[in-house]
C-alpha positions in Angstrom: 146.5 149.3 150.8 149.2 151.1 149.9 151.4 150.1 153.4 150.9 146.6 151.8 151.7 147.1 148.1 155.1 148.8 149.6 155.7 145.9 151.5 154.9 143.2 148.7 156.9 145.3 146.4 159.7 145.0 149.5 160.0 141.5 149.1 160.2 141.3 146.1 162.9 142.8 145.4 164.0 140.9 148.8 163.8 137.8 147.1 165.3 139.0 144.1 168.5 140.2 145.8 169.1 136.1 147.0 169.4 134.7 143.5 173.9 135.5 143.4 175.0 137.9 140.6 176.3 136.7 137.2 174.0 133.1 138.2 173.2 130.8 134.4 171.4 128.3 133.5 172.9 125.2 132.7 174.4 124.2 129.5 172.4 120.7 127.8 175.9 119.1 126.9 176.2 116.4 124.2 176.3 112.9 125.2 178.0 109.5 124.6 178.9 108.8 121.0 178.1 105.3 120.6 179.4 105.3 117.3 182.1 102.4 116.4 184.8 103.4 114.8 187.8 105.7 116.3 186.8 109.0 117.8 188.0 112.4 116.6 187.9 114.2 119.6 188.7 117.7 119.5 191.4 118.9 119.5 194.4 116.8 117.6 194.7 113.7 116.8 196.4 111.1 114.6 194.9 108.3 112.9 195.7 105.6 110.1 194.9 104.2 106.4 196.4 101.4 105.0 198.2 102.7 101.5 196.7 101.9 98.3 199.4 99.6 96.4 198.5 100.2 92.7 197.9 103.5 90.7 194.2 104.2 90.7 193.3 102.7 93.4 191.7 103.4 97.0 191.4 102.8 100.6 189.1 103.9 102.8 189.0 104.3 106.9 186.0 105.6 108.8 186.4 107.8 111.5 183.6 109.1 114.4 183.5 113.1 115.5 183.1 113.2 119.1 181.9 116.4 120.7 181.2 114.6 124.0 180.4 117.4 126.4 180.7 119.9 125.0 177.8 122.2 124.5 174.8 120.9 122.9 174.5 123.7 120.5 177.9 123.0 119.2 179.2 121.5 115.5 182.4 120.5 114.2 184.9 122.4 112.2 187.1 119.4 111.1 190.8 119.7 109.2 192.3 116.6 107.3 195.8 116.7 106.7 197.5 113.4 104.8 201.1 113.2 104.3 203.4 110.5 103.2 207.3 110.8 102.7 208.1 110.9 99.3 207.6 113.0 96.4 205.0 111.0 94.3 201.6 111.5 94.1 198.5 110.2 96.9 194.7 112.4 96.7 192.2 112.7 99.6 188.2 112.2 99.6 186.8 112.8 103.1 182.9 112.9 102.9 182.9 113.0 99.6 184.8 116.3 99.3 188.4 116.0 98.0 191.2 117.7 98.2 191.6 118.3 94.3 195.4 118.8 95.0 197.4 117.8 92.0 201.2 118.1 93.1 203.2 115.9 91.5 205.8 115.8 94.0 204.2 116.6 96.4 203.8 115.1 100.3 200.3 116.2 101.6 196.7 116.3 101.5 194.1 118.4 103.0 190.5 118.7 103.0 188.0 120.5 105.9 184.5 120.0 106.7 182.4 122.5 108.3 179.5 122.4 110.4 179.7 118.7 111.7 176.7 117.4 113.5 178.1 115.2 116.8 178.3 111.8 115.8 178.8 112.1 112.3 180.7 109.6 109.9 183.6 110.4 108.9 185.2 108.1 105.8 188.6 108.9 104.7 189.6 107.4 101.0 193.7 107.8 100.3 193.7 107.4 96.1 197.1 106.5 94.8 197.1 108.6 91.7 201.1 108.0 90.9 202.3 107.6 95.0 204.7 105.4 95.8 203.0 101.7 96.6 205.8 101.5 99.7 204.8 105.1 101.3 203.2 104.7 104.7 200.1 107.5 104.9 199.8 109.5 107.9 195.9 110.8 109.0 196.1 114.2 111.6 192.9 115.5 112.6 192.1 118.7 113.8 188.9 119.2 115.4 187.5 122.9 116.7 183.8 122.7 118.0 182.2 126.3 117.0 
C-alpha cells in the first residue's frame, strides 16, 4: 500500500509539473458596444459641439464610452475639456456634473467623471454664459480604464 501511495504522489507531481509556470486564466473582456453616437475609446479623442449663440442658452452633444477589449472588471475615468478661442465665458456640463468655473475671461472648462461603466452615454452640454456666439467650441476627451 505504501508503494502505491508513493507512486500516486509521484504521478500527481509529474502532472502538476506539466502545467506551464506563470499560466494565467483567461480574463473576460468587454464586448462590442452597440449604442449609437460617437464612441469615446481609451486614450485621447476629440468631439464637436455646436456653439450656443444666445446668452443663457445651451447646446448638447451625445457620446458613448467604449471599453471594448478591456478587461470586463474595468471601468472608465473620463476627463472632458471644452476650449474656445476668445476670452468670453461658456460653461460645461457632463452627465449633470458642472464645471462650476466662473472664469469670465477664460477659454477653457473641464469636467471629470470616475467609475463610468462600459457603454455609458455621455451627454455634454455647453452653456453660453457671456460667450461669443461666433466662437468655435472644441471638445477633447481622455479616457483611462481603471
